[in-house]
Structures are given as structure tokens and as C-alpha cells.
N, C-alpha and C positions, 0 to 999 in steps of 0.2 A: 178351414185353412188356418185361422187364427188359433184354434184349439191345438192343432199339430205344432205350431210354432211355440206355444206356451209349454207344451209337453217336452219339446226338444230343449227349450231353455232350462226348464226345471231339471231335466235329466243331466245336462251338462254341469249344472251347479252341484248336483248330488255326486257326480263322478269326481269333480274337483275336490269336494270335501273329503271323499273317501281316499283319494290319492294323498292329500295333505295329511290326513290322519295316519295313513300308513307310513308316510315318510317320517312323521314325528315319532311314531312307535319304533321305527328302525333306528332313528337317531338316538332315542333313549336307550335302546338295547345295546348300542355300541359302547365300549368302555371310554370314559372321558380322557382327553389328552391331559397329561399332568402339566400343570403350570408351575414354572420355577418360582421358588420362594426366595425373595431377596430381603435381607434384614440389615438395616444400618443402625449401628449402635454407637452411641457416644458415651464414653466412660472416662474415668481418670486412670492415668498410667501410674503404675507403682514403681516401675524401673526407669532410670534415666534414659536408657536406650529407646524405650517406647516413645518418650516425649521428643527425643531428638528425631526419630523417624517421622513423627507427625509433623514437626516443624519443617523438616526437609520436604515433605509432600506439599505442605501449604506454600512453601517458598517456590517449589517447582510450578505449581498452579499459577502463582502470581507472575512468575517470569513468562509463562506461556501466554497469559492474558495481556502482558505488556509487550509481546513480541512485535506487533505492528508498530508500536511507538519506537522501539529500538531500530527497526528497519528504516523508519522515516528520519530519525534524528542522528543516527550514527553511520549513515551511508550517503551516497550521492543522490538519493531519491529527491531530497528537498530541492536542490538546484534544478534538476532535470524537469520535474513536474511544474515548477514555477515558470521556467523558460517556455515550455510548451504551452502553458496557459497564456503567457504573454503573446505568443505567436497567434493563437486563436483570437484573442481580444484585439490585436492589431489589425487582423484581417476583417474583424467585425462580421464574422460569419455565424453569429449566434451560437448554436450548439453543434456546429460542424467544424472539426470532428467531435463526436460525442465524448462525454466524460470517460466512458469505458475505454475508448481507444486511447485517450490521453494517458490515463492511469496505466493501462496495459503496456503501452510503449515505454512509459517512464519506468515501469517495473523491470522490463526486459533490458533496457539500457542500464539500469542500476546493477542487475546481475552481471552484465558484460563488463562494466567498469570495476565492479568489486570482485571479479573472478580471480585476479592474482592474490588479493587479500584472503579470499575464502580458501584458495588452494594452500596458502601458507598455514592458515588455521587448521586445515585438515591434516597437513603433513606434520606440523609441530605440536599440535595439541590433541585433536580428536582421534587420529589413528593410534598414537602411542597410548592414549587413555583406554581405548577399546581393546588394545593388546595387553592391557594391565602392566604397561611399562612405567607409567607415572601415576601419581595419585590425582584425585579430582582437583585439589587446590593447585597442584602444579600445572594441570591442564588449563585451568582458568587463567593462571598467570601467563602461560605460554601463548594461549590464544588471544590474550589482550595486547600483546606486542605488535602484531601486524596491524590490528585495528587502530592502535594508538599512533603508529607511524603514518597511516593513511590520513587520519584526522589532523595530525600535526602538519603534514605537508600541505594541507588545504585550509589551515587556520592562520589568520593574521596575528602577528605578535601583539598588536594593540588590543585585540579582542581577548586574547588569552591573559594579557597583563591585567585587564579590567577585572576579571573574575578572580584571579590570584590575589589582587589587592583587596577586593571586597571581602574575600574569605580569610584575609589575614594570613595567607600562606607565603612561605619563603619561595624565592625564585629557585626552581629546580636546577641542579647542576648539570643534568643530562636529560635527554628526552624520555628515558624510561621512568623517570621520577615524576612526570607530570600527572597529577591526579585526574581521574576521569570526571569527577564532579565539577571541575573547572574546565576541562577540555571539551566536554560534550556541549555545554551551552555556548562556549566560544566558537566551536566548530559550526554550530547552527547559525550563529550570528554572522559569521563570515560567509556561509553559504547563502544566506538571505541577501547580503550586500552584493555578492557576485551575481546572483540571479537577477536582481533588480538592475544592475548595470547592463547585463546582457539584454534584458527586456527593454531598457531605454534605447539601446542602439537599434533593436529590432523595430521599435515604434517610429523612428525618424523617417524612413522612406515612405511608409504608409501615411504618416501625418502630412508629408509634403504633397502627396497625391490628393488628400482631402482638402488641403488649403487651395491647391490649384483648381480643383473642381468647384469648390465653393466660390472662388473669385470669378470663374467663368460664368457660373449660374447667376451671380449677383450682377455682373455686367450685362447679361442678357435679360435682366429683369424677372427671372424665374425664381421669385422668393418663396413660393409655396412648395417647390420641389426640394425634398431633403437631399443634401449633397451626398449623404452616405449611400443612398440607393444608386446614384450615378457613379460614384467612385468605387463601389464594390467590385464590379467586373474588371476595372482597370487594376485594382490591387491584386485580384486573383490572377489576372494575366501576367502581371509583373512577377508574382510569386512563382508561377509556373515557368516563366522564361529563365529565371535565374536558378531554378531547381532549389527552391527555398527549403524544403524539408531536408534535403541532403546537406545543405549548408548549415542548417540549425543543428542537426545531429552531429555533423563533423565538428562544429565549434564546441559542442558539449563534450564530446569525447576528447578533443585536444585540450580542453581546459583542465583535464585530470592527468594528462600525460607529463 
């Protein structure tokens, strides 16, 4: 019986070796699939047009890599994401809602708030440029006007005057002459101040609940019980009863109207 088992085992090994060898021979007999050859060469340009083209490509790659920073600093994303983070911290719900939900909601609200500006940029700059009606420089200048108007409408004069004074720039006679190098940081500073003001107002009702619960627990002698654990259901209940997310989103949207 054992002899038959060994013979069957050896036979299966021999058959497997033969099959593998045949498969290898068939694979070697087939023509090899050509692999594309990619060559990257770095050389010196002899004509000015070649150098200009290379510099434009490098500039385009730099702009693409900095696109997230432009979205954060030149749109309503900063205020929205900070206020939503304040709401989560005021509720003391740890990571609920998670960061992905906060960032996703902030991104879609940003697109909603910025949709009129993006529409103007498309109508006044992008579409004429794609139709070859204006040059690239004219498209950049035309596309900057709606964005400048949006940032100026949400920038405090005090913040803008600070950067104009530090940069030793003269006060512009009209809104179209405000330089972006002073407008962008002033806009971000104003957004941070507004976001923290809204966050402070959001913290007040939840702070009152924490203080009431802590006072009750201390009067009952329950010093070892953390007040946050007891006050958390009451804060969530209050937030649900007043439809908190609706009010927060409504306040954010109306702050840009």
C-alpha cells in the first residue's frame, strides 16, 4: 500500500515537472511583447524659444503643486473649515464627525459659495481664452478681477492697510489696483478673525451646559465623575433640538452674502 502511494506521489511530481517545462518552452517560443522605451534628456537650449518653453512648463508644474494652497487661502475654505472644527470641539465628541466629513463638507460649501466667482472667471477669462479671443496675459488679468472683488468684500480695511504699510505701497485709488501680495494675507487674516468670532459664539451655550453640570455634580459630592461625560448627552440633545448643523451652515452661507 505504501509502495503504491510513493509511486503515485513520484508520478504526480514527474507530470508537474513535464507540464511546467512544456509551459516554459511555449512561453519562450512566443514572441516577446515590445516594451516602450522612454528617454529623458536634459540639455542646453540654443534658442530663446526653447528656454521660454521650459520655464513655462516649470511654472505650470509649480502652480499645479500649489493649487491646494490657493484653494485654502483665496477662497472661503478657511472660515468654513475652522467654524466646523469649532462646532466639533464645542460638542466634545472626539472625532465625530470624522475629519473626512468635515473637510468634505467644507470643500462642497466652498464650491457653493465660490460658484458666482467661478462662473464669472469662466465667462470673462477661461472661455474667451479657449476660443482664442484673448491672450493668456489678458485671461489672467480678467480672471483676477472677480477673485479680487470677492476677497476685498470679505477683507477688513485695517488688515489690508497693515500689509500695504509694511510693504511701503501707496494706497490704491480704486479696487482694481490692490495688489494680490497684500490682499491675500489680509484676506486670510480677516477670515481667521471672523472664524474665531463665530467659534466663540458657538462655544457659549455648550460652555454654560458644562458649568451647570459641573456645579450639580460638585453639590452632590460626585467629584470623581468627569462633568464632560454627563454633559455630553445634554449638549448633543440641545444641538439636535435647535437643528444645529442647519444653523451653522446657514450662518456660514449668510456671512458671505
